[in-house]
C-alpha positions as CSV (number, residue, x, y, z in Angstrom):
1,M,100.4,71.5,122.5
2,I,103.0,69.7,120.3
3,K,100.3,67.3,119.1
4,F,98.1,70.3,118.2
5,F,100.9,72.1,116.4
6,L,101.8,69.0,114.4
7,L,98.2,68.4,113.5
8,M,97.8,71.9,112.2
9,V,101.0,71.8,110.2
10,T,99.9,68.5,108.7
11,S,96.6,70.1,107.8
12,Y,98.3,72.9,105.9
13,V,100.8,70.7,104.1
14,L,98.1,68.2,103.0
15,G,95.9,71.1,101.8
16,A,99.0,72.5,99.9
17,I,99.4,69.5,97.7
18,P,98.8,71.0,94.3
19,F,96.7,68.3,92.8
20,S,95.4,70.5,89.9
21,Y,99.0,71.4,89.0
22,L,100.1,67.8,89.1
23,V,97.1,66.6,87.0
24,A,97.9,69.2,84.4
25,K,101.6,68.2,84.5
26,V,100.7,64.6,83.6
27,K,99.5,66.1,80.2
28,G,102.7,68.2,80.0
29,V,100.9,71.4,80.8
30,D,102.2,74.0,83.3
31,L,99.0,75.3,84.7
32,A,100.6,78.6,85.9
33,K,101.4,79.5,82.3
34,V,98.1,78.7,80.6
35,G,94.6,79.9,80.7
36,S,93.9,82.1,83.7
37,G,97.2,81.0,85.3
38,N,95.2,79.9,88.3
39,I,96.2,76.6,89.9
40,G,92.8,75.1,90.3
41,A,90.4,72.6,88.8
42,T,88.6,75.2,86.6
43,N,91.8,76.1,84.8
44,V,92.6,72.4,84.4
45,Y,89.2,71.9,82.8
46,R,89.8,74.8,80.4
47,S,93.4,74.0,79.6
48,V,93.6,70.2,79.7
49,G,90.1,68.9,79.3
50,K,86.9,67.9,81.0
51,L,88.1,64.6,82.4
52,Y,91.2,66.0,83.9
53,G,89.3,68.9,85.3
54,V,86.9,66.5,87.1
55,I,89.9,64.5,88.4
56,A,91.6,67.6,89.7
57,F,88.3,68.7,91.4
58,L,87.8,65.4,93.1
59,L,91.4,65.3,94.3
60,D,91.3,68.8,95.7
61,A,87.9,68.1,97.3
62,G,89.2,64.8,98.7
63,K,92.1,66.5,100.5
64,G,89.7,68.9,102.2
65,Y,87.5,66.0,103.3
66,F,90.5,64.0,104.5
67,V,91.9,66.9,106.6
68,A,88.6,67.5,108.3
69,L,88.3,63.8,109.0
70,L,91.8,63.5,110.3
71,V,91.6,66.5,112.6
72,N,88.2,65.5,113.9
73,F,89.5,62.0,114.7
74,F,92.6,63.2,116.5
75,T,90.8,65.9,118.5
76,F,88.0,63.5,119.5
77,G,85.3,65.4,117.5
78,D,86.2,68.9,118.7
79,P,84.3,71.2,116.2
80,T,86.5,74.2,116.7
81,L,89.8,72.4,116.2
82,T,88.3,70.6,113.2
83,V,87.4,73.9,111.4
84,I,90.8,75.4,112.3
85,G,92.5,72.4,110.6
86,A,90.1,72.7,107.7
87,T,90.8,76.4,107.4
88,L,94.6,75.7,107.2
89,A,94.0,73.1,104.5
90,I,92.1,75.7,102.4
91,L,94.9,78.3,103.0
92,G,97.4,75.6,102.0
93,H,95.5,75.1,98.8
94,T,95.3,78.8,97.9
95,F,98.9,79.5,99.0
96,S,100.9,76.4,98.3
97,P,104.6,76.5,99.0
98,F,105.1,73.7,96.5
99,V,104.2,76.1,93.6
100,G,105.5,79.4,94.8
101,F,102.7,80.1,97.2
102,K,100.2,80.2,94.4
103,G,97.1,78.0,94.2
104,G,93.4,77.7,93.5
105,K,90.6,79.8,95.0
106,G,89.6,77.3,97.7
107,V,86.3,76.2,96.2
108,A,87.0,72.5,95.6
109,T,88.9,72.0,98.9
110,G,86.1,73.9,100.7
111,V,83.5,71.6,99.1
112,G,85.4,68.6,100.4
113,V,85.4,70.0,104.0
114,L,81.7,70.7,103.8
115,F,81.0,67.2,102.7
116,F,82.5,66.1,106.0
117,L,80.8,68.8,108.2
118,Q,77.3,68.8,106.6
119,P,77.0,66.3,103.7
120,F,73.4,67.1,102.9
121,V,74.0,70.8,102.7
122,A,77.1,70.1,100.6
123,I,75.0,68.0,98.2
124,I,72.4,70.8,97.8
125,G,75.2,73.3,97.3
126,F,77.0,71.1,94.7
127,I,73.8,70.6,92.7
128,S,73.0,74.3,92.8
129,E,76.5,75.0,91.4
130,I,76.2,72.6,88.6
131,I,72.7,74.0,87.7
132,I,74.1,77.6,87.7
133,I,77.1,76.6,85.6
134,M,74.8,74.9,83.1
135,I,72.5,78.0,82.8
136,T,75.2,80.7,82.8
137,R,78.4,78.9,81.9
138,Y,80.2,81.0,84.5
139,V,82.1,78.9,87.1
140,S,83.0,81.9,89.2
141,L,79.3,83.1,89.5
142,A,78.2,79.6,90.4
143,S,80.9,79.3,93.1
144,I,79.9,82.6,94.7
145,L,76.1,82.1,94.5
146,S,76.4,78.5,95.8
147,G,78.6,79.6,98.6
148,V,76.0,82.1,99.8
149,L,73.3,79.5,99.5
150,I,75.3,77.1,101.6
151,F,75.8,79.6,104.3
152,L,72.1,80.5,104.4
153,L,71.2,76.7,104.6
154,M,73.6,76.3,107.5
155,L,71.6,78.9,109.4
156,L,68.4,76.9,109.1
157,P,67.4,75.1,112.4
158,V,66.5,71.9,110.4
159,F,70.2,71.2,109.8
160,N,71.1,71.7,113.5
161,T,74.6,72.9,112.5
162,Q,77.3,73.4,115.1
163,L,78.1,77.1,115.7
164,A,81.8,76.5,114.8
165,Y,80.8,75.0,111.5
166,T,78.5,77.9,110.6
167,V,81.2,80.5,111.5
168,F,83.7,78.5,109.4
169,V,81.4,78.5,106.4
170,F,80.8,82.2,106.7
171,I,84.5,82.9,106.8
172,V,85.2,80.5,103.9
173,V,82.4,82.0,101.7
174,A,83.7,85.5,102.4
175,Y,87.2,84.3,101.6
176,I,86.1,82.7,98.3
177,I,84.2,85.9,97.3
178,Y,87.4,87.9,98.0
179,K,89.5,85.5,95.9
180,H,87.0,86.0,93.1
181,K,87.2,89.8,93.2
182,A,88.8,89.9,89.7
183,N,86.2,87.6,88.4
184,I,83.4,89.8,89.8
185,K,84.9,92.8,88.1
186,R,84.9,90.9,84.8
187,L,81.4,89.7,85.3
188,F,80.1,93.2,85.7
189,A,82.1,94.3,82.7
190,G,80.8,91.3,80.6
191,Q,84.4,90.1,80.1
192,E,84.3,86.9,82.3
193,N,85.4,83.7,80.6
194,K,82.7,81.0,80.1
195,I,83.4,77.3,80.1
């Protein structure tokens, strides 16, 4: 029980490392005070530049992958415990105690987790997001649509996805859509920022 508790706390703390905030700080930018004020890779991209935005995305995704790998290893491949740890990492990312319980919207960290759980689905989802961004220039729309696509792909028998993983993706996609509620309103109003 103590081992489980420590593992879950570690998952949250690792997920809470505000890489996007730190990457922006390297350039002397306080991410909470520029652009959208969101502490995520998209705001780094807009406020600091493309290279730093990519670096922030990879670091935030990397911590999601690492937490899933870590929990999976120490629980001997238990899918339910793996997704509990992964969920805590995403919550840590979106509510980081290191930056006043602010954070990103969970997309990059969720992508990292997905690359561990179902890498082929993750690749399809990632490519679809890039294509949607290229066509529409809306990161928020791409994140939402790609999330829905990923969930639908997880339901296909060909991928033989663990039930716990499918439930996890459903919850994460619903959470990401909720975190984008302000973006959705702006999209319908034609006021959403493009990249």
